[in-house]
C-alpha positions in Angstrom: 32.3 35.7 -122.8 31.9 32.8 -120.1 30.3 30.1 -121.0 28.4 28.8 -117.8 27.0 25.2 -117.9 24.6 23.4 -115.5 25.5 20.1 -113.4 23.2 18.2 -112.1 25.6 15.2 -111.5 29.6 14.5 -111.6 28.7 13.0 -115.4 26.9 15.9 -116.5 29.8 18.5 -114.8 32.8 16.8 -116.7 30.9 16.3 -119.9 30.6 20.3 -119.8 34.0 20.8 -118.8 35.4 18.3 -121.5 33.0 20.4 -123.9 35.2 23.7 -123.2 32.9 25.0 -120.5 34.5 28.3 -118.6 32.2 27.5 -115.2 29.6 25.2 -113.8 26.7 25.7 -111.9 25.4 23.3 -109.8 23.2 22.4 -106.3 24.0 20.7 -103.0 22.2 18.3 -101.5 20.0 21.4 -99.8 18.8 24.7 -100.7 19.2 24.0 -104.6 16.6 25.0 -106.6 16.6 21.9 -108.3 15.7 19.4 -105.6 14.9 16.7 -108.7 18.5 17.0 -109.4 21.2 14.3 -107.9 23.4 17.3 -106.4 26.5 16.9 -104.8 27.5 16.2 -101.4 30.2 17.7 -99.8 32.8 15.1 -101.1 31.3 15.1 -104.7 32.0 19.1 -104.6 35.5 19.2 -103.8 36.5 16.8 -106.7 34.2 19.1 -108.7 36.2 21.9 -107.9 39.3 20.4 -108.0 38.9 19.2 -111.5 37.4 22.6 -112.9 40.4 24.4 -111.0 42.9 22.3 -112.7 41.4 23.2 -116.1 40.9 26.8 -115.2 37.2 26.8 -114.7 34.7 27.9 -112.1 32.3 26.4 -109.8 29.2 28.2 -108.6 27.1 26.7 -106.3 23.1 27.5 -105.9 21.8 28.1 -102.7 18.5 29.8 -104.2 15.8 28.9 -102.5 13.5 30.1 -100.0 14.8 29.6 -96.3 12.5 29.2 -93.4 13.2 30.5 -90.3 14.4 27.2 -88.6 16.3 26.2 -91.5 18.7 29.5 -91.9 21.6 27.8 -89.4 21.6 24.6 -92.1 21.7 27.4 -94.9 24.4 29.3 -93.3 26.5 25.9 -92.8 25.8 25.0 -96.4 27.1 28.6 -97.6 30.1 28.0 -95.3 30.8 24.5 -97.1 30.5 25.8 -100.4 33.4 28.4 -99.6 35.6 25.7 -98.2 35.1 23.5 -100.7 36.8 26.0 -103.0 33.4 27.4 -104.7 34.2 30.3 -106.7 30.6 31.8 -106.2 27.5 31.1 -104.5 24.3 32.2 -106.2 20.9 33.4 -103.6 17.7 33.9 -103.9 17.4 36.2 -100.7 19.0 38.9 -101.1 18.5 40.1 -97.4 20.9 36.5 -96.4 23.1 37.5 -99.0 23.9 40.7 -97.4 24.3 39.2 -94.3 26.4 36.7 -95.2 28.4 39.2 -96.9 29.0 41.7 -93.9 30.5 38.1 -92.1 32.5 36.7 -94.7 33.6 39.6 -97.2 36.0 36.9 -98.9 32.4 35.3 -100.0 31.7 36.0 -103.6 27.8 36.0 -104.1 25.9 35.9 -107.1 22.4 37.1 -107.5 20.0 34.3 -108.4 17.5 34.8 -111.3 15.3 33.8 -108.8 15.4 37.3 -107.5 13.9 38.7 -110.4 16.5 41.2 -111.2 15.4 42.8 -114.6 16.3 46.6 -114.3 18.5 49.1 -113.5 17.2 49.5 -109.8 17.5 45.7 -108.6 20.6 45.8 -110.1 22.0 48.6 -107.8 20.8 46.8 -104.9 22.3 43.9 -105.4 25.6 45.6 -105.7 25.0 47.6 -102.8 24.5 44.4 -100.6 27.8 42.9 -101.6 26.5 41.1 -104.8 29.2 40.7 -107.4 26.8 39.7 -110.5 23.3 39.0 -111.3 21.6 36.4 -113.2 18.9 38.5 -114.8 15.4 37.3 -115.1 14.8 35.9 -118.8 11.8 38.3 -119.3 14.6 41.1 -119.0 14.3 43.6 -122.0 17.4 43.9 -124.1 17.8 48.3 -123.2 17.4 47.0 -119.4 20.1 44.4 -120.2 22.6 47.2 -121.4 21.9 49.6 -118.5 22.0 46.7 -115.8 25.6 45.4 -117.8 27.1 49.2 -116.9 26.3 48.9 -112.9 27.1 44.9 -112.3 28.9 41.7 -114.0 25.2 40.5 -115.9 24.5 37.0 -116.6 22.1 35.8 -119.3 20.2 32.8 -119.9 21.2 31.7 -123.5 20.1 28.0 -124.0 17.5 25.8 -122.3 13.9 26.0 -120.5 12.1 29.4 -119.9 9.2 29.4 -117.1 5.5 30.9 -117.6 5.7 32.8 -115.0 8.1 35.7 -114.3 11.0 34.6 -111.8 10.6 33.6 -108.4 7.2 34.6 -109.0 5.5 31.1 -109.5 3.1 29.9 -107.0 0.8 27.2 -109.1 2.6 24.5 -107.6 2.7 25.2 -104.2 -1.3 26.2 -104.1 -2.2 23.4 -106.3 -0.2 20.7 -104.9 1.7 22.1 -102.0 5.2 21.7 -104.1 6.7 25.0 -104.1 8.7 26.3 -107.0 10.7 28.8 -105.0 11.6 25.7 -102.9 13.2 23.7 -106.2 10.2 21.1 -106.1 8.2 22.5 -108.7 5.7 19.9 -110.3 5.0 21.2 -113.6 1.2 22.6 -114.0 2.7 25.2 -116.6 3.1 22.2 -119.1 -0.2 20.8 -118.7 -3.4 21.4 -121.1 -5.1 24.0 -120.4 -8.9 25.6 -122.5 -9.7 29.6 -122.6 -12.5 31.1 -123.0 -11.8 33.0 -126.6 -12.5 32.0 -129.9 -10.3 30.1 -131.4 -9.0 28.6 -127.8 -11.5 26.8 -126.7 -9.5 23.3 -127.7 -7.2 21.9 -124.2 -3.3 22.7 -125.6 0.2 23.7 -123.7 -1.8 26.8 -123.1 1.4 28.1 -120.8 3.9 26.0 -122.2 7.0 28.0 -123.8 9.1 26.6 -126.2 13.0 26.4 -125.2 15.1 29.4 -125.6 18.1 29.3 -128.0 20.3 32.6 -128.5 23.2 31.7 -130.3 22.3 34.3 -133.1 21.8 36.8 -130.9 25.6 36.6 -129.3 27.5 39.2 -130.4 24.1 41.4 -129.5 25.1 40.8 -125.8 28.4 41.3 -126.1 28.0 44.5 -127.7 25.5 45.1 -123.9 27.9 43.8 -121.6 27.3 41.0 -121.0 29.7 38.6 -119.0 27.9 35.4 -119.1 26.5 33.3 -121.3 24.1 30.5 -119.1 22.9 27.4 -120.4 19.8 26.0 -118.6 19.7 22.5 -117.7 20.7 20.9 -114.3 17.8 17.8 -115.0 19.4 17.7 -118.7 21.8 14.5 -120.3 25.5 14.9 -120.8 25.2 15.0 -124.2 22.8 17.6 -124.0 25.2 19.7 -122.1 27.7 19.1 -123.5 26.7 20.0 -127.2 24.9 23.0 -126.2 28.5 24.0 -124.8 30.2 22.9 -127.8 27.7 25.0 -129.9 28.0 28.4 -128.0 31.9 27.4 -128.2 31.8 27.5 -131.3 29.9 30.5 -132.0 32.1 32.9 -129.8 35.5 31.4 -131.3 33.7 32.0 -135.0 34.0 28.8 -136.5 30.9 26.7 -137.9 28.5 25.9 -135.6 25.5 24.6 -137.8 26.6 20.8 -136.9 26.9 21.5 -133.3 23.3 22.7 -133.4 22.0 19.7 -135.1 23.3 17.1 -132.2 21.8 20.3 -130.2 18.0 19.5 -131.3 18.6 15.8 -131.4 19.7 16.0 -127.8 16.5 18.3 -126.7 14.6 20.7 -127.7 11.6 21.7 -126.9 8.9 23.5 -129.8 11.4 24.9 -131.9 13.2 26.8 -129.9 12.4 30.8 -129.2 14.5 34.0 -128.5 12.1 34.9 -126.2 11.3 38.0 -124.6 14.3 40.2 -125.1 14.2 39.6 -128.7 10.3 39.5 -129.6 7.9 36.6 -128.7 8.1 34.7 -132.3 7.1 31.1 -131.2 7.2 31.6 -127.8 4.9 29.0 -126.8 5.1 25.2 -127.9 0.9 24.7 -127.6 0.9 21.6 -129.6 3.5 19.5 -128.3 5.3 18.9 -124.7 8.8 18.2 -124.1 11.3 17.3 -126.3 10.4 17.4 -130.0 13.7 16.8 -131.7 14.7 17.5 -135.2 12.8 16.7 -138.2 14.5 14.1 -140.8 11.7 13.2 -143.2 8.5 12.3 -143.5 6.5 9.2 -143.1 5.7 6.9 -146.4 5.1 3.2 -147.0 7.4 0.5 -149.0 6.6 -3.0 -148.8 3.3 -2.0 -146.6 6.4 -1.3 -143.5 6.4 2.2 -142.6 9.4 4.3 -144.2 11.1 7.3 -144.0 13.2 8.9 -146.8 16.0 10.8 -145.7 19.4 11.5 -146.2 20.2 11.4 -142.1 21.9 7.6 -141.5 20.8 6.4 -137.9 21.5 3.2 -135.9 19.9 0.4 -133.7 18.8 2.8 -130.1 17.9 5.8 -132.2 14.2 6.9 -131.5 11.8 9.6 -133.4 8.8 11.3 -132.5 5.6 11.0 -135.0 3.8 14.2 -135.9 0.6 14.7 -137.9 -0.8 18.1 -138.6 1.4 19.9 -136.1 0.3 17.3 -133.0 2.3 14.2 -131.7 0.8 10.8 -132.6 3.3 8.6 -131.1 6.8 7.5 -131.4 8.9 5.0 -133.4 12.1 3.1 -133.1 14.9 2.6 -136.0 14.7 -1.3 -137.8 17.2 -0.8 -140.6 18.4 1.5 -143.2 17.9 1.1 -146.6 18.8 3.1 -149.7 17.6 6.5 -149.1 16.2 6.5 -145.6 15.4 4.0 -143.2 12.5 1.5 -141.6 10.6 2.2 -138.7 8.2 0.8 -136.3 5.8 2.0 -133.8 3.0 1.1 -131.5 0.7 4.0 -133.0 -0.4 3.6 -136.6 1.4 5.8 -138.7 0.2 7.4 -142.0 1.8 8.5 -145.2 2.6 12.2 -144.7 3.5 11.9 -141.0 6.2 14.1 -139.9 9.6 12.0 -138.1 12.0 14.0 -135.6 14.6 12.4 -134.0 14.7 12.2 -130.6 17.7 10.2 -129.8 20.6 10.2 -131.9 22.8 8.1 -130.7 25.6 8.8 -132.6 25.4 12.1 -132.1 25.7 12.1 -128.4 28.4 9.6 -128.6 30.3 12.8 -130.6 29.1 15.3 -128.3 30.6 13.2 -125.6 33.6 12.8 -127.5 36.1 15.8 -126.0 38.1 15.1 -123.7 39.7 18.3 -122.1 43.2 18.0 -120.5 45.7 20.1 -119.4 49.1 20.0 -120.8 52.0 19.9 -118.4 55.6 19.6 -118.4 57.3 17.6 -116.2 60.7 17.0 -115.4 62.1 14.2 -113.2 65.9 13.6 -111.7 66.7 10.4 -110.6 70.3 10.4 -109.9 72.5 7.9 -107.2 73.1 9.0 -103.8 70.3 12.0 -104.5 66.9 12.7 -103.2 64.2 12.5 -106.5 63.7 15.8 -107.7 60.4 16.1 -110.3 59.7 19.7 -111.4 56.9 21.8 -113.2 57.1 25.1 -114.4 58.1 26.8 -111.2 56.9 24.2 -108.4 59.6 21.8 -107.4 59.2 18.6 -105.7 61.7 16.7 -104.0 61.3 13.0 -102.8 61.8 12.1 -99.5 64.8 9.0 -99.7 67.6 9.5 -101.2 67.7 6.6 -104.2 70.8 4.1 -104.5 72.3 2.8 -107.5 70.9 -0.2 -109.0 73.0 -3.5 -108.3 71.2 -5.4 -110.9 67.8 -4.1 -113.3 68.2 -0.1 -112.8 64.8 1.2 -113.9 65.1 2.9 -117.3 63.7 6.7 -118.1 61.2 4.7 -120.3 60.0 3.3 -117.3 60.0 6.2 -115.2 58.5 8.4 -118.4 55.4 5.9 -118.7 54.6 6.1 -114.7 54.8 9.2 -114.5 51.9 9.4 -117.5 49.6 7.6 -115.4 47.7 10.9 -113.1 45.2 8.9 -111.9 42.1 10.5 -113.0 43.0 13.9 -112.9 43.0 16.1 -116.2 46.2 16.5 -116.9 48.0 15.4 -120.6 51.9 15.0 -119.4 54.8 15.9 -121.4 57.9 13.8 -119.2 61.7 14.5 -119.6 64.0 12.4 -117.4 67.4 12.1 -116.4 68.9 9.1 -114.6 72.2 7.1 -114.2 70.7 3.9 -113.6 69.3 4.0 -110.1 66.8 1.3 -108.7 63.8 2.2 -106.7 60.6 -0.4 -106.0 57.8 -0.1 -108.0 55.4 0.6 -105.0 58.1 3.4 -104.3 57.9 4.9 -107.1 54.6 4.8 -107.7 54.1 6.4 -104.2 56.0 9.5 -105.3 54.4 10.1 -108.3 51.1 10.1 -106.1 52.6 12.7 -103.5 53.9 14.6 -106.8 50.5 14.8 -108.3 48.6 15.7 -105.0 51.4 18.2 -103.9 50.7 19.6 -107.5 47.0 20.2 -107.2 47.8 21.9 -104.0 49.5 24.4 -105.7 47.5 24.9 -108.7 44.1 25.2 -106.3 45.4 26.2 -103.1 43.1 24.6 -100.0 40.8 27.5 -98.3 41.1 27.6 -94.8 37.8 26.7 -93.0 35.5 30.1 -92.3 35.3 30.9 -88.4 31.9 29.9 -87.3 29.6 32.5 -86.0 26.4 32.6 -84.2 24.1 34.4 -86.9 20.8 35.8 -84.9 17.7 37.7 -85.8 14.4 37.9 -84.0 11.2 39.8 -84.9 9.2 41.5 -81.6 5.7 40.3 -82.6 3.3 43.3 -82.8 -0.8 42.7 -82.7 -1.9 44.7 -85.5 -6.0 45.1 -87.0 -5.6 47.6 -89.8 -6.6 46.3 -93.5 -4.6 46.9 -96.8 -6.9 46.2 -99.7 -5.3 45.5 -103.2 -7.9 46.8 -105.7 -8.5 47.5 -109.5 -10.7 50.7 -108.3 -11.9 52.5 -105.2 -12.6 50.6 -102.4 -12.8 51.1 -98.4 -9.9 50.1 -95.8 -6.8 51.7 -94.3 -4.5 51.2 -96.8 -5.2 50.7 -100.7 -2.9 49.4 -103.3 -4.1 50.8 -106.4 -3.7 48.1 -109.0 -3.9 50.9 -112.3 -1.6 52.7 -114.3 -4.2 55.6 -114.2 -4.3 58.4 -112.0 -5.2 57.4 -108.4 -8.5 58.2 -107.1 -8.6 60.6 -104.0 -9.2 59.0 -100.8 -9.0 59.4 -97.6 -7.1 56.2 -96.7 -3.2 55.5 -97.7 -2.7 55.3 -101.1 0.1 52.7 -102.6 0.9 52.6 -106.1 0.9 49.0 -107.0 3.9 48.0 -108.9 4.4 44.3 -110.4 7.4 42.3 -110.3 8.9 42.9 -113.6 9.1 46.5 -114.3 11.5 48.0 -116.9 13.1 51.4 -117.8 9.8 52.5 -120.2 7.9 51.1 -117.2 8.8 53.7 -114.8 8.2 56.7 -117.0 4.5 55.6 -117.8 4.5 55.3 -114.0 6.3 58.6 -112.9 3.5 60.9 -112.7 1.2 57.8 -110.0 4.8 57.4 -108.5 5.0 61.4 -107.8 1.2 61.5 -106.8 0.8 58.5 -104.6 1.1 58.0 -100.5 3.3 55.2 -101.0 4.9 52.4 -103.5 3.3 49.2 -103.2 6.2 46.4 -104.7 6.7 43.0 -105.6 10.3 43.1 -106.2 13.2 43.9 -104.3 14.0 46.6 -106.7 11.2 48.6 -104.8 13.7 49.7 -102.0 16.2 51.5 -104.4 12.7 53.2 -106.3 10.9 54.1 -103.5 14.3 56.0 -102.1 14.5 57.2 -105.3 11.0 58.9 -105.4 11.0 59.7 -101.5 8.1 57.3 -100.8 7.4 54.9 -98.0 7.4 51.3 -99.4 5.3 48.3 -98.9 7.2 45.3 -99.5 4.8 43.1 -101.4 4.5 39.6 -100.9 6.7 38.9 -104.2 9.6 39.8 -101.8 8.7 36.0 -100.6 9.7 36.7 -96.8 10.4 33.7 -95.1 12.3 34.2 -92.2 13.7 37.1 -89.4 16.8 37.7 -91.1 14.6 39.0 -94.3 11.7 40.7 -92.1 15.0 42.5 -90.3 16.6 43.1 -94.0 13.3 44.8 -95.4 12.7 46.6 -92.3 16.3 47.9 -92.4 15.7 49.2 -96.2 13.2 51.2 -94.9 10.3 49.5 -95.4 6.8 51.0 -93.9 5.5 47.8 -94.1 5.8 44.1 -94.7 3.9 41.7 -96.6 5.1 38.1 -95.3 5.5 35.1 -98.2 1.9 33.7 -98.5 3.6 29.9 -98.6 4.3 29.8 -95.0 1.8 28.4 -92.1 -0.3 30.8 -90.3 2.3 29.5 -87.2 5.4 30.4 -89.3 3.6 34.1 -90.1 3.0 34.8 -86.6 6.6 34.3 -85.9 8.0 37.1 -88.2 5.3 39.6 -87.7 6.7 42.3 -86.2 5.3 46.2 -86.5 4.2 46.8 -90.1 3.7 43.4 -91.1 0.9 42.0 -93.0 -0.7 38.5 -93.9 -2.8 37.7 -97.2 -5.7 36.0 -96.1 -8.3 36.7 -98.0 -9.4 37.6 -101.7 -7.6 36.2 -104.8 -4.6 34.4 -104.5 -2.4 35.4 -107.7 -0.1 32.9 -108.9 1.8 33.7 -111.9 2.9 37.0 -113.7 2.8 36.0 -117.1 5.4 38.9 -119.4 3.9 36.9 -122.6 0.4 36.9 -124.4 -1.0 33.5 -124.3 -2.4 34.4 -127.5 0.7 34.7 -129.4 0.2 38.9 -129.9 -2.7 38.0 -132.3 -3.6 41.7 -131.6 -6.0 42.2 -135.0 -8.4 39.8 -134.0 -8.1 40.5 -130.0 -11.5 40.8 -128.2 -9.7 43.2 -125.9 -11.1 41.5 -122.8 -9.5 42.2 -119.3 -10.9 38.6 -117.9 -10.6 35.0 -119.0 -10.7 32.0 -117.7 -8.0 29.0 -117.8 -9.6 25.6 -117.1 -7.5 22.7 -116.7 -8.4 18.8 -117.3 -10.1 18.5 -114.2 -12.2 21.3 -114.7 -10.5 24.1 -112.2 -11.2 27.4 -113.9 -8.4 30.1 -113.3 -8.8 33.6 -114.0 -6.5 35.0 -116.2 -6.0 39.0 -116.3 -4.9 41.0 -118.9 -3.0 44.3 -117.9 -1.4 46.9 -120.1 1.5 49.8 -118.8 3.3 50.8 -121.8 1.2 49.4 -124.6 2.1 45.5 -124.6 -0.4 43.4 -122.5 0.8 41.7 -119.5 -1.0 39.1 -117.5 -1.4 37.6 -114.3 -2.7 34.1 -113.7 -4.9 33.5 -109.7 -6.0 30.9 -108.4 -9.1 28.4 -109.0 -10.0 28.9 -105.4 -10.4 32.5 -103.5 -8.6 32.8 -100.4 -10.3 32.8 -96.8 -7.7 31.7 -94.1 -8.5 34.3 -91.1 -4.9 35.7 -90.1 -3.9 35.5 -86.9 -0.7 37.4 -86.9 0.0 41.3 -88.1 -2.4 43.4 -90.7 -5.2 41.8 -92.9 -4.3 42.0 -96.6 -6.7 41.0 -99.3 -6.3 40.3 -102.9 -9.8 42.1 -104.4 -8.4 42.5 -108.1 -10.5 39.8 -109.9 -13.1 38.6 -107.2 -14.1 42.3 -106.5 -15.8 41.8 -102.8 -15.2 45.4 -101.3 -17.2 43.8 -98.2 -13.9 42.3 -97.5 -12.9 45.8 -96.8 -14.8 45.4 -93.3 -12.7 43.1 -92.1 -11.0 39.7 -93.7 -12.5 37.2 -90.7 -15.6 37.9 -92.5 -14.1 36.3 -96.2 -15.3 32.5 -95.3 -18.5 33.4 -95.7 -18.2 36.3 -98.2 -16.4 34.0 -100.7 -17.7 30.3 -101.0 -15.6 27.4 -102.4 -12.4 29.3 -100.6 -9.3 27.5 -99.5 -7.2 28.0 -96.6 -4.3 28.3 -98.6 -0.8 27.8 -97.0 -2.9 28.5 -93.4 -2.6 24.5 -92.0 0.1 23.2 -94.4 3.4 25.2 -95.4 4.8 25.1 -98.4 7.2 22.2 -99.1 
C-alpha cells in the first residue's frame, strides 16, 4: 500500500520523503484546495518532483478547486505545467474538466479529488469511464462501499488528519457567511466556532460541528483487505514534524514494526480531539465539542510544590516545550516548561492553575527533532576511471558518462584516488549516498575541472533516472453555451406543492401530481440507500441528484436526470459535459453571480433563486447518537455567538439519521437566466411555486446570496 503524504511547502515535502512516504501531494499557486498553504511555483515543483523521483517516490499535483468560466484557460495551462514538470498525476474536483483533459492529453494521469464526493460504485464507474485512474474517496464512505469501489478502480482513502463537518465538496457555509468558498480552497472554517442547539443538554455553546482528527492506524489491515491502494494523510497546512511523524507511524504499521513511539510523537505534533476512527468504522468520539484545535497528549496533572505549579510525570521535557491545560475536559489555558525536578517538572502559565488540572503536551521539541532526524538517500555504486591520454569515464550501473577532454599525466602533483573519491562524494544536495571506486594512474586535473566533471555526471545521471518530459502540444479548448430563456419553475420540497417540476425530498412514496416528479438524491448515497430508494427510483418521472454518481444511476434506471446544485457547475465545459452525459435539466452553482450564471444558462438550465440555502450535508449525528434520549424532532436551530440562527434538519433513509444545515437567512434573488429553482424544505412557503420573483416579499430578512458578488 502507498503512503501518501501532504506537502504545503518544500520543507514539508522533504520531511515526508525522508520519513519514507511513497508519494506526496501538493498544490501549485492556483487552483489548489489549500490556498492558505505556501504551495509551489514551477521551479519549486520541478525540484520537488526530481527529488522524489530520485528516491523512487511520486508527486501528485492538486488542481482540485472549482474553476470559473474565465479561468479555464489558466486551468488547462496549469495542468500542462504540472505534467511537464513530471507530476505523476493531477487531482481534479471537476470531473468534466478531467474528461476534456484526458481526451486532449491521453498520457496525463488523473485522480478524482475527494472534493468530487465519490462515495459509491456509481461514482467510481463514471470516473473510470471519464478517464480517471484513481478516486480519492469521500471521508464518509461506508466500509462496504470502499470494498465495492476498490474492485472497480484504484482507491485512495484518508487515514489521518482533519475531518470536515460537511460531506466532501458540498460545504457552502464559509461561502455564504463571508464569501470565502471552501470549494475554492479559501474556507474560513466557521464549523470550528461555538454554537448552541435548541435541544436539552445542548443549549450551552460548544464546538457543535467540529470533528476530531481522523486516525486509522488500527484499521490499516482492514483497508488492505478491502483493496485500498493508497493511505492518505491530510495536512497541507501542518508542520514538517507532524507530517514526518504521521508517515513514520503508518510506515511502521505496514512493516509490522512497533508503532507506539511514533504515535506518541504524532499526538504531540498535532491531535484534535484525541482522534476518531471516522464514519466508515463508527462515530465514537467523532466530535471534539469541548476543545478546538490541538489538544496534544496527556502527560500528568497539576499539583503544587513550594506554591509553584508542578506536573508529576514520567515523561522528560525541556525548555521550549508547551502544554495545554484542561479542567473538567475544557481548555483553561496554556503553560510552558520551566525546569525539570525529581519525578516531573515545573510549569508557568498566564492562567491560574488548580490542583488536578490535566496537563497535555502540545509542543515536544525533542519529539519534533526526532521525527525530522531521518535522512533518506539513494545508494549508488559509482566507478571513476581517470588515466593518462584517455577521456575520464564515470559509470553507475548501466549508465556510462565520458568527459569531454583527454587527461594528461601529472608532472608534479598527481591527483590521488582519495581526492577523487572525496570529490564525487559531494552530491550537491541530491539525495544520493554514493559508494565510489576510483582507478587512476597519476593524472592531473584542476580542481575546478574536476568539480565541473562531477556536476556534469550527476546532472546526466539525473536525466537518466528522471527523464524530462517533452512539452505537451498547446490546444485550443473551447466550449460555449447558447443562452435560452426559460420561465419554468422547479421546487425542492418535502411535501406536495404546485410547480412545473417538483423534486420530492422524501424516502416515502411520491405523491401523485400533474407535474414532472423528480426523486431527490443527496450527495452521500450508499449501496444500502439504493435498496431503500429502489421503489421510488422506478416510480418517479426523473432523478434530481446532488452528486456526479447520478449520471450513472439515472442511466441504470433509464430516468431523466436533473443535475442539482451539488454538481457545482461553474464553467461552460462542465455545462457541456453534463448535457452530453444526458442531463435533461441542470442547476448552476449557487456560488456564482447572476452575471456568471446568465453566461451558462442554456437549454434546461436552472438557477437557485429563492427559498432555503442548504450550506452543509452532515452525515454524522451532532448529538453523538444518543438515540435513547433523543427527542426525534425533524428540525432544530443552531445558533452562533452572534445570535444568527441556522435551521438544522434531520432526515433518515436507511435507519441512520443524517442532517442538513441551512443558511441563517433564506434566499431571495430574482433569477435573470434559465428556470427558477426554489428550495422550500424548511421555510415551506408554498406560494413560492407561483413565481420566484415574489420571493423578496414572501421571505423577509432574506439575502441575495451571490447574486451580485461571486464567490472568492
